C-alpha positions, 0 to 999 in steps of 0.5 A: 500500500502506497503512503500518501505522505510521499509526494512525487517531488520527494520521491523523484529526489530519492529516486534520482539520488539512489539510482545515480548512487547505484549506477556509480557504484557499479560503473566506477570499476565495472570495466576493471572487473570485466578486464581483470576478473572476467578476463575479456579481450579488447574485442569482447569488451567492445562486444559487451557494449555493442550488445547493450546498444543493440538491445536498447535499440530493439526494445525501446519501442516495445517497452515504451508501449507499457509506459504509454498504455498502462502506467509510467510507474509500472514501467519504471518499477519493471525497469529498475528491477531488471537493471538490478537482476542484470548486474547481480547476474554479471557480478555473480558469474564471471564469464563472458556469456554472463556479462552478455546476458547482463547487457540484455537484461539491464538493457531491456530494463533501461528502455523501460525507464527511458522516457517513462521516468521523465513522463511520470515527473511531468504527469505528477508535478506539472509542466510549470514545476518540471524545470525546478524538479529536474534541476533538483533531481540532477543535484541529488544525482550529483551527490549520489555520484560523488558518494558512489565513487567512494563506496565503489572504490572501497568495495572494489578494494575488497573484491572487484565483483562486490560493487557490481553485485551491491549496485544491483541489489540497490536497484532491486531495493529501490524498486521495492521502495518505490512500490510503497512510496511512488504515486501515480495520479496524473497518468492518462493513457496516450492516444493512438497518435502519441503512442510509441510504436514501430510505425512511429519509428518508421514515420520518423525515418521517412520524415528524416529521408524527406528532410535530408533530400532538401536539407544538406545541413541535416546531412551534416548533423547526421554525419556528426552524430555518426562520427561521435558514435563511431569513436565513443564506443571503442574508447568508453570500453577500452580506456580502463583496459589500456591503463591496466594492461599497457601502463603501470599504475603507481602505488598509493601507499597501502591502498589498492590500485583500483583507487586510481579509477575512483580518483580519475572519476572524481577529478574528472567530474570536478574538471567538467564543472570548472570547464563548463562554467568557464565555457559558459562565461566565455562563449556566447551561446545565443549565437551559432557561430560562437558555439561552432568555433568553440566546438571546433577548438574543443574537438580538435583538442580532444582528437589530440588528447585521444591520440596522446592517451593511446600512444602514451608510454608513461602513466602521468602523460596518459593521466593528463590526456585522460583528464583532458578527454573526459573534461572536454567531453563533458563541456562539448555535450551541452554546447553541441546540443545548443548548437544543433537546436539553434539550427532546427526549426521547432516544427521538425525538432522532434524528428531531427533529434530522434534521428540524431539519437538513432544515428549515434546508436548505429555509429556505436554498433558499427564502430565498436566491434571494428575498434575492438577487433583492431585491439585484439589484432594490434593492441590497445594502443592501436585501437585507441589511436583509431578512435582518435582518427574516427573522431577527427572528421567531426572538426571538419564537419562542424567547421564546414557547417559553421559557414552555413548559418541556416535552420532546418525546416520542413521545407528545406533551409532558411538563413538564421537571423 
């Protein structure tokens, strides 16, 4: 029986803080666990991520139907339960097959929560309060993330499987708690036209093809999304293995070497906050050309940092390059989002943004295994260097697009005024 004293705002804060805490506990050392305990090769490490991407891509629509037709709350509960089960399986069974199975289970779970959680918040608190609630939820998540890094390192120092299992148990406990306290008073089943469906996905694809024919600018956006997907899956899956296998982690007194990964996560988080604030003050985010110039500079630096990280023979140089990569990624994400939205008319924004998300996933699915195969054949240094090469076209694409200050509309493109 749900408790009436728990309103949606407080529940969302708890949900945001605890879910981010659990995710951080798992993922601070998850790749270290896969590389050291499970013993995955570079190709296997990347195939784990590819399995997750394919699962999310295939199940996004079927699971979205639950949230649209039956209950946002039910969809969130199922999602957290499956996420927890998936990670308990991975942490309990240190085999490649079990890790792949985990990606399928928690990938399906993540699609149950994707979209449903945001929709539940809007239903319960109203659009006028949504911005405030989401901001507070983000702050709760940041606190949970900081605490999660510390807990993950402490557990990982005992056994690398522990953070994965504990994080999974926390998700199941969160689902059980939400059964009791999570309200749902504003839900109304979506109309046929609003429902998630394969037909709506196909409609988005057809609309995108139509827009591409009349909008060269959209081709640029899609190319940028594809490039970012091609490089990111390989880097995200292999950077920890590179530190472990190609370099020597310096001793930290009596502390376990895995403490380094907690330090990297915590310092990177702080650096992202600092650089984002610096960029916010120095870049005029109201003008597309100003944003595009900043993106060209930041992505150019990221390509260099990726190359240095892959080829570095000493840990200090690799560490500086890694901090640079993580910080630049955190700063470019909001800038890229602002730049893209400034070039998209509201009449086609949903279609274009949906297409960009899909093309990024395609890039990850296609690029990841290639980078992993290179890692198996030629080593992790070669694989990470290829990631830098895969990212490099984004500099040219954004620089070229910045010369065309135009907006994508339903009928083509118009100059930005």
